[in-house]
N, C-alpha and C positions, 0 to 999 in steps of 0.2 A: 358572580360578583367578585369572588376572590381572584379569579383569573384576570378579570379586567383590571383589578387593582394592581396586580403584579405587572401587567403590561404597562399601565400608566406609570408605575414606579420606575420601570426599566427606562422608559423614554425620558422621564424627568431627570433621573440620575445621570443618564448619558449626556443630556443637554447641559445640566449643571456642571458636569466635569469638563465639558468641552468648551464652553463659551469663553472662559478666561484665557484660553491657550490657542495659539495658532497651530494649524495642522502642518507640521514640518518633520522631516526625517531626523532621527537621532544623529548625533555628531559622529563623524568618521574621520580617519586620518586624511591629511592633506592630499589633494590629487597629485599624481605623478605622471610625467610624460613617458610614454612607452616608445623606446627607440627601435628602429629597424635592425635586424641582424646584420652584423658586419661581415659575416662569412657563413658558409654552410654549417649545418649541425647534423650529426649522425645520432640517431636515437639508439644508444647502446648502453645507457646508464653511466656513461663517462662524461663528466662535466668539463673536460679539458679541451673540447673542440674550440677552435678560434672564434666560432660564431657566438659563443657566450661572452666574448670580450665586448664590453660596452653595453651589456644588457642591464635593464633596470634591476636593482638589488633591493629586496625587502628582507631585512634581518631583525626587525623589531617585532617579536612575537610575545603574546600575552597568555598567561595561564588563566583561562576563563572557568575551569572546573578542575579540581574542587576550589582552587583559589579564585579570588575576585579581581581579575585583571592584574595579577602579580607578574613580575618578570618571569618568563618561562624558565623552568628548571634546567633545560638543556638547550643548546643553540640550534636554531633552524634558519637556514638561509635560502631564499628563493630568488631565482633569476628569470626575468620575463623579457621576451622579445618576439618579433614576428617578421615575416617576409611576404612575398606575393601569394603564397599558397598556404602557409601554416602560421598558427600561433603556438609558441613554444614556452614551456615552463620547465625549469630545472630546479631541483630542490636537494639541498644537502642537509641531511638529518643526523646531526652529531649525537653520539651516545657514549657516555663515560664507561659503560659496561656492555660492549657489543654482544657478549655471549648471552645476554638476557633479551635480545631482540626476538620478538615472536613473529616468525616469518614462515608460515606453512604454505604448502602448495594447496590451493583450494579452487573450486569452480568459479567461473566468472559470476560476478554479482554476489559472491560470498565473502567479500572483503569487509569484515564487520569489526565492531568495537572490541572483540576479544584479542585482536592482534594489532601489531604496528601497521599503520597505514597513513597515507596522505590523501587529502581531498582538495580539489579546486572547485569553488563555487564561482561560476562565470556568468555574469549578467550582461550579455552583449547588447541588450536594448537599454540598459541603464535606467530601467523603470523601478528598480529596488523592490520588485514584487516577487519574481521567481528567477531561478537560475539553473543552468546545467550543473550537475554535481558529478565530477569525474574523479574516481578514486584509483589508487594503485597501492599495492603492498610491496615489501622488499623483494618479492620474486617476480615483479613486473605484471602481476595479474590484476585485471581491471574489475571495477564495479562502477556502474553509471546509472544516472536517473535524473529526476527533476525535484528540486526543493521549491515548494510553493508556500510563500508567506501568508497567502490569503486564508489558508486553513491549517498552516503549520505542518503539512505533510511532506514526507520524504519518500518518493515513489521510485523504486528501482525496477519497475517494469519496462520503461522505455530503454532502448539501446541506441548507441551512437558510434560512428566511425571515428576512431582516434588510435594513435599508437603510443605505447608506453614501453619503457625498459627500466630496470632497476638492478642494483647490485649491492651486496654487503661489502663493507670495507673495514679496515682495522680501526676506524674511528666512528663507525656507525653504519649508515647506508645512504644511498642517494638514488634519485629517480629522475626520469625525463618524460615529459608529455609532448607529443606532437599532434596538434589538433587541426585537422583540415579546416580552412575557412569555409568550405562547402558544407561542413557539419553545423556551422553556426548560423544563427538567425540574427541579422543586424539591420538597422535602418539604412536607407539610401541617403546618407549624408557624408560630408567630407569637410573637416576631419570628424572623427567619431570619438565618443567617450564611452568606455565600458566600465563595469564594476567587477571587482574580484575580491574574494575572501579565501584565504588558504588556511586549512585546518590540519593539524597533526594529532593523530591519536597515539598516545604513549601509555600503554597499559603496564604498570609495574605494581608497587604496593597499593596504588590507587589507579583508577583510569583517569589519566591527565588529558586535558584538552588544551592545546595551544593554538591560538588564532592569530592571524596577521593584523587584526584590528581588535580593539577592546569591545566587549559585549556587555551592555548594561544589564545588571540583574533586575528583573522586573520588566524588561523590554518585551513588547509583544511581537517582535519580528527578528529575523536573522539576516535576510538578504539586504535589509535596509542599512546594515552596518558595512557593506562592501566599500572598499577603497576605489576611488575613480582612477582609471587609466586614460589619459588624454593624448591628443596629438596623433591619433591613429588615422593614417591617410592612405589614399590610393588602394583601397580594398576592391577586389573584383566584384562585379555585379554578377552573382552566381547564376549559371545555367547548368548546374550540376544535375546529372541523371544517374539513377541506380536502377538496374533491372535484375531481379533475383528470382529466376525460375526454379522450380523444384520438381523432382520426380520421386514418388514414393510407391513402394510396393509392399504388400503384406500377404501372408498365408495364414489363415485362421482355421483351426480345428475346433468344432463346437458340438456339445451335446447338452440336453436338458437334464438328464439324470443318469445314474450309474448304469441302468439297464439299457440305455440307448447307445447306439454306435455313434462314433464321431463322424460328423459331416465336415467336408473340407471346402473352403471357399478362398479363392485367390482374388486379390483386388489390386488395382493400380490407380494412382492419381497423379495428375499433372496440374500444377498451379503456378502462380507467380505473384510476387509483390513488385511494384514499381514506384519509384519516387522521382519527381522532377521539381527542381527549385528554379522557377522562372526568374526570381530575384532572390537576393540574400535574405529577404524578410518574409518569404512566402514559400509554400510547398504544396504540391499536388500529389496525392497518393492514390494508387489503385491496387486492387487485389482480385485475384481469381482463385476460388477454392482455398481460402486460408484454413490452416489446420492447427491442431494442438500437438502434433506428433513430435515436436522437438523438445517438449517439456515433460517434466515428471508429473505423476498423478497428483491430484489434490490431496493435501493432508487430510486424513479422515477426521470427522467430528461426530460426537454422539448425537444421533438423530431421534432416539426414542424419547418420548415425553417432552417434546418441544412445542411451544405455542406458535412460533413464527419461523419463517423460512430462514435458512442459513446462507451466509454470504461467502462467495469464493472469488478470488482475484482474477482479473483478466490477464492473459498471457500471450495473446496473438499479436505479432508485431504491427500489423496494419492499424489496429485500434489504439495504438499508443502514441502516435504523433500528436504533439500538443495536448497530451492527456490532462495537463493542469487546467486547460480552458474548460473542461467538462466537469470540473469539481464545483459543486454548489451546495448550499446548506441542506436542501432537500435533494437526495440523490436521484435526480431526474434521469440521469444516463447511467446505465449499467450494461456495458456492451456484451456481457455474457448472456443476455437475453436473446441475442442473435445466435441461435444454437447451431444452425447449419447454413452459414452465409455462402452464397454461390459467387457473388461478386460485390465489390464495394468501391466507391470513389469518395475521396475526401480532399478538401482544400483547407489550408490553415495559414494564417499570416497576421501581420501587424502593419498598419499604416498610421504613422503618427500616434495619437493616443488611443486608436481603435485596434482591437484584436478580434479575430474571428476564426471560427472553424465550422465547417458544414460537412456532413457525412450522409451519403445515401447508399443503399444496398438492397439486395434481395436475399431473403431468408427462406429456406425450404422447410424450416420447422423441425419438429421433433422435441423430445424432452418435455418439460413441464412449464406452465406459466403460473405465476403466483396470483391468487385471488385474495386480496387482503381483507381484513375485518378488524373490529375494535378489540376483540379478545384473542383472536387467533387468525392464522392465514390458512387457506386451503390451496390445493393444487389441481390443475386441470391439464389434460394432454394438449400440447401445442402441435396438433397434427394438421397444420395448415400452412400454406405458403403466404408470404407477406412481403411487402416492400417497406423499407424503413428509411426515414429521413430525420436528422437531428442537427442542431446547430446552436451556436451562441455568438452573440456580438457584445463585446465589452468595451466600455469607454473609461479610460483612466483619468482620475483627477488627483494628481500627486500620488500619495499612497492609498487613496480611496478609489472606488470605482462604482459604476453602475452598469448593468448588463441586461440582456434579454435572451431567454432560452426558449427552445421549442423542441418537441419530439413528435413524430407522427409514424404510426404503424397502420398501413392499409392492408386489410386481409383479403386474399384472393377469394372471390365468391361472395363478398359482402362482409362488412364490419370494419371498425377502425378504433384506434385510441390516439387522440390528439391532446397534447398538453403544451401550454405555453404560459409565459409570464416573466415579469422583471425580478431582478434581485440586485442588491447593492451592499457595499461595505464601506463604512465611514470610519477611517482611522482618525478620530477626533484629536487625539494627542498621542504621544509615544507610549501611553499606558492604557488608552481606551479604544475599544473597537465596538461599533454598532453594526450588526449584520442582519439583513432581512431578506425574505423572498416570498413572493405570492405567485401561485400557479392556478390555472384554470384547466380542467380536463373535460373532454367530451369523448364518450365511449359508446360504441355500438358493437355488441357482441355478435359473433357469427351464430348461425343457427345450427348447432351441433349438440343435440340432446345426448346425455342428460346434463352435461356441464354448462352448455351455453344455449340460451333460448332466444337469441336475437334481440335482447332488450337494449334500450338506449337510455343513457343517463349522463348528467353533467354534475360537476362538483368542483371543489376548490381545496387548496392546501396553503397554509401560511405559517411562517416562522419568523421570530425576531429574537435576537440575542444581544445582550450587552456584556462585554468582558472588561474588567478593570484590573490591571496588573500593576503591582508595586513591589519594591524590593522585599518588604516584610509581609505583605498580605495580597490577596486577590479576592474579587467579588465577581459573581456571574448570575445574571437573570435571563431566563428564557421562557418564551411562550410559543406553543404550537397549537394550530387549529387545522385538523384534517377532516374534511367532509366525509360522510359515510359512503358516498358513491365515488370518491376520488380514486382514480387508477392511473398508474404510470407504468404501462406494460414494457416500456423501454428502459425503465429505471429499477431501483430497488427500494420499494416502499411497502413493507410487509404489514403495516398497521395503519388503519384509517378509522374514521368515525369517532374521533376523540378530540378533546382539548386538554392541554397540559401546561401547567405552570411549574417552573423549576427555579429554585433559589439555592445558590451554593456560595460558600465563603471559606477561605483558608488562611492560616497564619504560618509564616515561614521562619525557620531558624537555621543558622549557619554555625553549628558547633565545630570544634576541632577534636580529633581523636578517631575512634573507630567510625563514627558517623560524621559526615560533613554537611548534610542537608536533611532537615526534617520539615515536613508540612503536615499540620493538623487541620482537618477540615470537616465540614458538615454539609449535607445536601438534603433538601426537601423537594420531593417530586410528587405532584398531585395531578390525578387524571379524572376527567369527566367525559361521559358520552356527549355527543354534540347536542342532544336534547336536554342535557343538564343533570342526568342521573350520575351518581357516584360510580367511578370506574376503578377506584383504588388509589394507592399511594406507595411510595417507597421513600422512607426516611432512614438516613444512615450517617453516623460519624465515621471518620476514617483517619488513618495516619499513613504517610508515605515517607520513605527515608532512603538516603544514599550513603554509601560508605566505602571503605577500602575494598580492594579487589573487585571493584565495580559492584559491590553489594548494593542491591536495591530491593525494597520490599514494600508491601502494601497490605493493610488489614482494614476491613470494613465490617460493621455490624448493622445488618439491615432489619428493619421492621417493614414488611412488604405485604400489601393487600392487593389481590388480583381477582378478576372474575373467573369463576369456574361453574359452568352450567347454570348461568343466570344468578349465581350467588357470589358474594365476595368472601374469599377465604384469606386468612392471615397466616403468614409464615415468617418466622424469625430465624435468621441464619447468619453465619459469619463467612466472609470470603477472604482469601489470603493469597499472596503472591510473594515468592522469595527467589532471588536469582543472584548468583555471584560467579566470578571468574577466578578460580583458585590458582591454576598453574598453566604452563605451556602444554603439558600433556593432558590436562583436564581443564580446557579453557572455559567451560560453562556448565553450570548445573542450575536447573529451574524446577521449582516445586510450586504448584498452585492448585486451588480447589475451593470447595465450600463445604460447610458442615452445619447441621441444624435441621429445621423444618424443610420439607420438600413436598410440593403439591403434586399429587397424581392427577394430571389433567385428563387422562383417559377415563377415569372413573369418578372424578369429582370429590376427592378427599385429601386430607393432609396427613402426611406421615413424617418419618425421620429419614433423612437422606444424606449421602456423602458423595462428593465428586473429588477425586484426587488425580493429579497429573504430574508425572515425574519425567523429566527429559534431561539429557546430558549431551555434551560434545566431548568425544574422547579422541585423542590424537596420538596413537602409539609411536608414529614417526611422521616427519614433515609431509610425506606424500599421501598419507592415509588419514581419513577422517571418518569416524564412526559416530552416528547420531541415533542412539536408542531413545525411545519414548514409549510410555505406557500411560493409559487413562483408564480409571475404573470408577463406575458410578453405580450406586444401588439405592433402593428405596424400600424402607420397612414400614408396614402398616400395623396399627394396633387392632385387636389385642394380640399379645404374644409375639410382637415384633415379626409378623409374617413378612417374608421377603417377596415384594411384588415383582421386582426385576433386578437383574445385575447385568450391566453392560461393560464390556471390556474391549479396549482398543490397544493393540500393540503395533509398533512400527520400528523397523531398523533400516537405516540408510547408511550404506558404506560407499565411500567415494575414494578411488585411488587416482590422483592427479599426476600424470606423467610429467607434464610441463604446462606452460601457459596455454597450450592449444589442444591437448588431448587428455581424455579421462576415461575411466571405467566406473560406472555407477550401478549399484545393486540395491534394490528396495524390496523389502518384504513387509506387508502390512495386513493385519487381520482385524476384524471386528466381530464380536459375538454377543448376543443378548439372550439371557436365560430368564424365563418368566414363569410365574405360577398361574396357569390359565384359570384356576378356581377363584382367583381374586379379581378377575376381570368381568365386566358386565357384558362382554361380547367375545366372540371366539378369537383366540390368538394362538400362535404356535408356542410350544413350550421352549423352543430354542430356534434361533436362526443366526446367520452370520455369513461371513465370506472371507476369502483370502485373495490378495493380489500380490504377485511376485513379478519382478522384472529385472533384467540385466541389460545394460546399454553401454556400448562403446561410442564415444563421440569425439570428433575432431573438428575444431573451429579455427579456420584461418581468420575470420572475423565473425561478427554475430549473424551474418547472413550467408557466409560461405561455409557450409557445414557438411559433414558426413556422419550419419547415424546408422548403427546396426544394433538391433535389439531383439530380445526374446521375452515373451510374457507367458506366465502360467497362473491361471486364476481358477478359483473354485468356490463352492458354496458349502455351508454346514447345514444339514437338515435337522428335523425335529429329534431324530434319534442320535444326534451328535456325531453323525458320520460325515466325513469330508468327501465331497464329490468334485473331482476335477472336471470343470466344464469348458475351459478354454485353454488352448495352446496357440501361441501366435509367434510368427517371425516377421520382423519389420526391417525395412531398409529405406533410407531417405538420403538424397543428395540434393544440395542446393548450392548455387554459385551466384555471387553478386558481381555483375559487370558495372563498372563505374566510368562515367565520362564527364 
């Protein structure tokens, strides 16, 4: 009854807030006509080319943080123009103290808030919903991704073709962007209207944000504030094609233990990614043998004493086209469930108010599949081949939308998982968002004892959330209902068989001094089994704050009750997060963790536990970045504070960036867990762990034309605390992108 009351309250509050107001976008600067370039432009960081003469000038920037749309503290001037092939942006970033500019050499996509940078948010469909985000720092190094207003995410996984150049000057720094029209997705209209928002990150005594348009505090969107560029004419109807084949070879030496000799295995792989844009608003992607070989290893996480599966991000290029279209309230799509794809085809596009993406492929399996439950998730080997299809069709209604999604995994030899259903988001006002999704799943497991018995079952999942944002406060109501047999094998849904009601509210303050933003809030989260039995709760007050030197912190005090071996156990604990950016040489320090009660899920008891993580970014000079990080977690049980386990993770990443195209990266990471077997109700090793080390040289002409040469050295730690080297590998990859 309480959950139904919360759901009814959410709907009533959203309707009450929405009815008096029309659904319209927040105000933005007046539209500006975008002129064509009067002459050629060379992308070299010099804004004196004659092609910049007559460009549209945007020189009114606002300090949106920490100030509230104040005149920017330093001058920023942007120049915009285009021709038959490219869209150009030139920016002059004045600085009264150029010696304080933070301009390190970093890897691609590592242009972040610790350092000076510029970003272009470009909404070529002018739907004020999502935008390309293209960044550059004073060394001309790029970072790119997609900003999605539907869920407020900034995803730097996707990559795009564009050119940048930048240079430091006696009065600050300046940069140029040359963005191929073939990179952009725009409608088939003439003339066109695009949206643009330019952001300058200016880290000094505080982290200042300057935007080319005012941003209302309490607004529930960012891209909705873009300024319109009008009069864009005679754009090409793109027939752009990219073919990026790759060849990779490896030599692996492996052994199972110290007494065994190394065995040697050489392997080679050929694969390719292809992209064709039949129109400027659509794309078709294909891949053969996509791989993870061009990216670093996943950052390790503590896996001992966990109730549910852990999430890792997608990194393979094929799966990232139109990635924002696959975001939904329930994570129905998680492409890393395709553990060994052999091929894939995908089409993505937009026609009028309709956007779509459809993907199909074959997965040869391997790894593990998550089997969710109400109190914990289990794993089963995914030792089967399958074909996968998934897609989404979305229809926009102003800033609101409705959509339909589906996923389908058909298992070779019998079995399937099919999920489909609608979702919608209603931006009732500039401060209210109502979001909901309903999914139906049909599952037939394969017959592979002991994990799968060929059973068939159907179920559902549903969620609805109302968010209300104001300058001084916010409210949030959420209701979730996941059937006990719901499965999304192509997504990431580690918990099912429960109903949840969540209520949250916060109050916002904007002081001056050391802190410039404080939010005090409280959250109540209540869980029930689908049959109505109590599944626990999580109640907590919290405080979040921002301040000078990008200081930000958060503290929460939780009273948490969760099921453990068919009983509810209560734990009280405090979580904390603290981060700040002190200097150019020490651009970031992060401390986070929890302290208090900690449940031993393996043995069904409550003890005292601590988790603490400390990470830093150290930059001895502009070409070298060191990123040390350490995490330690332990759990003590009464009586006598007996130590159940201690888990330790250490990681050091060192990157020497020669220039914007080449780098050397070394990573060493280890994890070790020490246990007291006498405190467990089942056999466990007293110690285990492992080490992963790698050195990689990389050269990137662009994100798909690359050369990589790497060496890996891995090992295990056994019960006697002896390190055993198990793997040595040498790796080579070459990829080249042909464009037409």
